[in-house]
C-alpha positions in Angstrom: 0.0 0.0 0.0 1.0 3.7 -0.3 2.6 5.0 2.8 1.1 8.1 4.2 3.0 10.5 6.4 3.5 14.0 7.6 3.1 16.5 4.7 0.8 14.4 2.7 -2.6 15.7 1.7 -5.8 14.3 0.1 -8.7 11.9 0.5 -6.6 9.1 2.0 -5.4 11.4 4.8 -9.0 12.5 5.4 -10.1 8.9 5.7 -7.3 8.2 8.3 -8.3 11.3 10.2 -12.0 10.2 10.3 -11.0 6.8 11.6 -8.7 8.3 14.3 -11.4 10.7 15.5 -14.0 8.0 15.5 -11.6 6.1 17.9 -11.3 9.2 20.2 -8.1 10.6 19.0 -7.9 14.4 18.6 -6.9 16.0 15.2 -6.6 19.8 15.0 -9.7 21.1 13.1 -7.3 23.1 10.8 -6.0 19.7 9.5 -9.3 17.8 9.2 -9.7 18.5 5.5 -7.0 16.0 4.6 -3.8 17.7 5.8 -1.3 15.4 7.5 0.1 17.8 10.0 1.5 17.6 13.5 -1.7 16.8 15.3 -2.5 14.1 12.8 1.0 12.5 13.4 0.5 12.7 17.1 -2.9 10.9 16.8 -1.2 8.2 14.7 1.6 7.8 17.2 -1.0 7.5 20.0 -3.0 4.9 18.1 0.2 2.9 17.3 1.2 2.9 21.0 -2.2 1.6 22.0 -1.9 -1.1 19.4 1.7 -2.2 20.2 2.9 -1.0 16.8 6.2 0.9 16.1 5.2 4.5 17.0 6.7 6.2 14.1 3.8 8.4 13.1 3.6 6.9 9.6 0.5 5.1 8.3 2.0 1.9 6.6 0.4 -1.5 6.0 0.3 -2.6 9.7 -1.1 0.8 11.0 -3.7 1.0 8.2 -5.0 -2.5 8.7 -5.2 -2.0 12.4 -7.1 1.3 11.9 -9.6 -0.5 9.8 -10.0 -3.4 12.2 -10.4 -1.1 15.2 -13.6 0.2 13.8 -15.5 -3.1 14.3 -17.4 -4.0 17.5 -18.8 -7.4 18.1 -22.4 -7.5 16.6 -21.6 -4.9 13.9 -21.5 -7.6 11.2 -22.2 -11.4 10.7 -19.0 -13.4 11.3 -18.3 -16.8 9.8 -15.3 -18.9 8.4 -14.4 -17.5 5.0 -11.5 -16.8 2.7 -10.0 -14.2 3.1 -10.7 -14.4 6.9 -12.6 -11.7 8.8 -10.3 -9.5 10.7 -11.2 -7.0 13.4 -11.6 -6.0 17.0 -15.1 -7.8 16.8 -13.3 -11.0 16.0 -10.8 -10.4 18.9 -13.7 -9.8 21.3 -15.3 -13.0 20.2 -12.0 -15.0 20.6 -11.5 -13.5 24.2 -15.1 -14.5 25.2 -14.8 -18.0 23.8 -11.5 -18.6 25.6 -12.7 -17.1 28.8 -15.5 -19.6 28.6 -13.2 -22.6 27.9 -13.9 -22.9 24.3 -10.5 -23.0 22.5 -10.6 -20.2 20.0 -6.8 -20.2 19.7 -4.6 -17.1 19.5 -6.7 -13.9 20.2 -5.3 -12.2 17.1 -8.5 -10.8 15.5 -8.4 -13.2 12.6 -11.3 -15.7 12.3 -9.7 -19.0 11.4 -10.7 -22.7 11.8 -10.0 -22.9 15.6 -12.2 -19.9 16.3 -15.0 -21.3 14.0 -14.8 -24.6 15.8 -15.0 -22.9 19.1 -18.1 -21.0 18.0 -19.8 -24.3 16.9 -18.9 -25.9 20.3 -20.5 -22.9 22.1 -23.6 -23.3 19.9 -23.7 -27.0 20.6 -23.6 -26.4 24.4 -26.3 -23.8 24.1 -28.6 -26.1 22.2 -28.6 -23.6 19.2 -28.3 -24.3 15.6 -24.6 -25.4 15.0 -23.5 -23.5 11.9 -20.5 -21.5 13.1 -22.1 -18.3 12.2 -22.0 -15.4 14.7 -25.1 -13.4 14.2 -27.1 -11.4 16.7 -28.5 -14.6 18.4 -24.9 -15.8 19.2 -23.8 -12.3 20.2 -26.8 -12.0 22.6 -26.1 -15.4 24.1 -22.5 -14.4 24.8 -23.7 -11.1 26.5 -26.1 -13.0 28.7 -23.4 -15.4 29.8 -21.0 -12.4 30.3 -17.7 -14.4 30.5 -15.0 -12.9 32.8 -12.3 -11.7 30.4 -9.8 -10.1 32.8 -7.4 -13.0 33.2 -5.2 -15.0 30.6 -7.2 -16.7 27.9 -7.2 -20.4 27.3 -4.8 -20.1 24.4 -2.2 -18.3 26.7 -2.6 -20.9 29.5 -2.0 -23.8 27.0 1.0 -22.1 25.3 2.5 -21.5 28.8 2.1 -25.2 29.4 3.7 -26.1 26.1 6.7 -23.9 26.8 7.2 -25.6 30.2 7.0 -29.1 28.8 9.1 -28.3 25.6 12.0 -30.8 25.1 13.3 -31.2 21.6 16.4 -30.1 19.6 17.5 -28.3 16.4 18.1 -31.7 14.7 15.6 -31.8 11.9 13.7 -28.8 13.1 12.0 -26.5 10.5 13.0 -22.9 11.4 11.5 -20.0 9.4 14.2 -17.2 9.0 12.9 -13.9 7.8 14.8 -10.9 6.4 12.5 -8.2 7.8 10.6 -6.3 5.3 11.6 -5.4 1.8 12.5 -2.2 0.0 8.9 -1.0 -0.1 8.1 -1.8 3.5 11.0 -0.5 5.7 12.9 2.7 5.9 16.3 3.0 4.2 19.4 3.4 6.4 22.9 4.2 5.0 25.1 1.2 6.0 28.3 1.5 3.9 27.3 0.3 0.5 24.3 -1.9 1.6 20.7 -0.9 2.1 18.9 -2.0 5.2 16.8 -4.5 3.2 19.9 -6.1 1.7 21.7 -6.3 5.0 18.6 -8.1 6.4 19.1 -10.6 3.6 22.7 -11.2 4.6 21.9 -11.6 8.3 19.2 -14.1 7.5 21.5 -16.1 5.2 24.2 -16.2 7.9 21.6 -17.5 10.5 20.2 -20.0 8.0 23.7 -21.4 7.3 24.4 -21.7 11.0 21.2 -23.4 11.8 21.7 -25.9 8.8 25.2 -26.7 10.1 23.6 -27.7 13.3 21.1 -30.0 11.7 18.1 -27.8 11.4 16.1 -27.2 8.2 16.0 -23.4 7.8 13.4 -21.9 5.4 14.1 -18.3 4.1 11.0 -16.3 4.0 12.5 -13.6 1.6 15.2 -13.9 -1.0 17.1 -11.4 -3.1 15.0 -9.5 -5.6 11.7 -10.6 -3.9 9.5 -8.4 -1.9 6.7 -10.4 -0.3 4.4 -8.8 2.2 4.5 -9.7 5.8 1.3 -11.6 5.5 2.8 -13.5 2.6 5.9 -14.4 4.6 3.8 -15.5 7.6 1.8 -17.7 5.2 4.9 -19.3 4.0 6.1 -20.0 7.6 2.7 -21.5 8.4 2.7 -23.6 5.2 6.0 -25.2 5.9 4.9 -25.9 9.5 8.0 -24.2 11.0 8.6 -24.9 14.7 9.5 -21.2 15.2 10.1 -18.1 13.3 13.0 -15.5 13.7 12.9 -12.2 11.8 16.1 -10.2 11.5 15.7 -6.4 11.4 18.7 -4.1 11.1 17.5 -0.7 12.2 18.7 2.8 13.1 16.0 2.9 15.9 18.1 1.0 18.4 21.7 1.3 19.5 22.4 -2.3 20.5 19.9 -5.1 20.1 16.3 -5.6 21.1 13.8 -8.3 20.6 10.0 -8.3 20.0 7.3 -11.0 20.4 3.7 -10.9 19.6 1.4 -9.2 22.1 -1.4 -6.7 22.5 -2.9 -4.8 25.4 -4.7 -7.8 26.5 -2.8 -10.9 25.5 0.5 -12.1 24.2 2.5 -15.2 23.1 4.2 -16.8 26.1 6.4 -19.0 23.9 7.3 -15.9 21.7 8.3 -14.0 24.9 10.4 -16.9 26.2 12.3 -17.1 22.9 12.8 -13.4 22.9 14.2 -13.5 26.4 16.7 -16.2 25.4 17.8 -14.4 22.2 18.2 -11.1 24.0 20.3 -12.7 26.7 22.7 -14.2 24.1 22.9 -10.8 22.2 23.8 -8.9 25.3 26.4 -11.7 26.2 28.3 -10.9 23.0 28.6 -7.3 24.0 25.6 -5.6 22.3 23.7 -3.0 24.3 20.6 -4.2 25.9 17.6 -2.7 24.4 15.2 -5.0 26.1 12.2 -7.1 24.9 8.7 -5.8 24.2 5.3 -7.0 22.8 4.6 -5.9 19.3 1.5 -6.2 17.2 3.0 -6.4 13.6 1.7 -8.7 11.0 4.5 -11.2 10.9 4.4 -11.8 14.7 0.6 -11.8 14.7 -0.1 -14.1 11.7 2.5 -16.9 12.3 1.1 -19.9 14.1 4.4 -20.7 15.8 6.5 -18.7 18.4 8.0 -15.7 16.5 10.4 -13.0 17.4 11.8 -9.9 15.7 15.5 -9.4 16.4 16.3 -5.7 16.0 20.0 -4.9 15.6 21.3 -1.4 15.6 22.9 0.0 12.5 25.8 1.2 14.6 26.0 -1.7 17.0 29.4 -3.1 17.8 30.6 -6.2 19.7 32.7 -6.1 22.8 35.8 -6.1 20.5 34.6 -3.1 18.5 33.6 -5.0 15.3 30.5 -3.6 13.6 27.6 -4.6 11.4 29.5 -4.2 8.2 32.1 -6.9 9.2 31.8 -10.7 8.7 32.9 -11.5 12.2 30.0 -9.4 13.7 27.4 -11.2 11.5 28.9 -14.7 12.1 28.9 -14.0 16.0 25.4 -12.7 15.8 24.2 -15.8 13.9 25.8 -18.1 16.4 24.3 -16.3 19.3 20.8 -16.4 17.9 21.3 -20.1 17.0 22.4 -20.9 20.6 19.3 -19.3 21.9 17.0 -21.2 19.6 18.7 -24.4 20.7 18.1 -23.7 24.3 14.5 -22.7 23.6 13.8 -26.0 21.9 15.6 -28.0 24.6 13.5 -26.4 27.4 16.6 -24.9 29.0 15.8 -22.4 31.8 18.5 -20.0 30.5 
């Protein structure tokens, strides 16, 4: 999609402003005729923070899709299993209610897939209603009458936590999705010697894939040179190959050392993704990179993958303890080994 940012004008900006104000964000009246000024940028940043998105004030694919989805409330439309899947805050609310009642709707990601549809049918069966998987007004009213308590962790989070505690496998034969974050149309460009950020991400991904393969794993690269698949397409590839986990490498000028992100929203998160992020971050700091911490992030790749997924952010100016930087082979090899070590510990169930 077209990226919209400060200084842009027109109908697309007006649409964004309308959606933001409908959600309670303030935009200066002087800008409301389609001028992307300071107050619009501030409203976008506030929305991004609330949705666990990178708060850059720019409306790209993730922010736009979240703006659209935020406009739906449960009961606004009839929901059912279809392709492409329904997406929205109404689906997320449905998933939270079903999980709170003990019906396994899976990851509360706002995407209506097979597990959510199966949970709807199980609810309908228990209510003695017609079992068709269609969430119309009757099903919504039934959920409102039951009023499930949605304050605690959902069923999907509890089950994933149990899976993390009982995990005991190895890299040998494991299918690992390795992603070079974004593409030229998707991420900002940073001057890194002669390489663009997107090209460097490819190099880091290839180094990690080679290290994993040498240890017996089966790495699957989600993006290759001259390709520019969307985050949704890359997540779909990871799901199709049934990867056991996904690591996305993201060179960036936004952090000085290294930071890791796992899927999470204001109400839920991936416990397995968080654990993997903790292990990778510990390895990266052990090789001398400044600790940028871990955080939940609601971007498409982390949201749409069906396995634990982590985005590894490495600063453009980051250096190892010996002073070697991103542009040098020893840096990249050391980085790949550190991430591979963390993956191995994650799969073996090592406490740290």
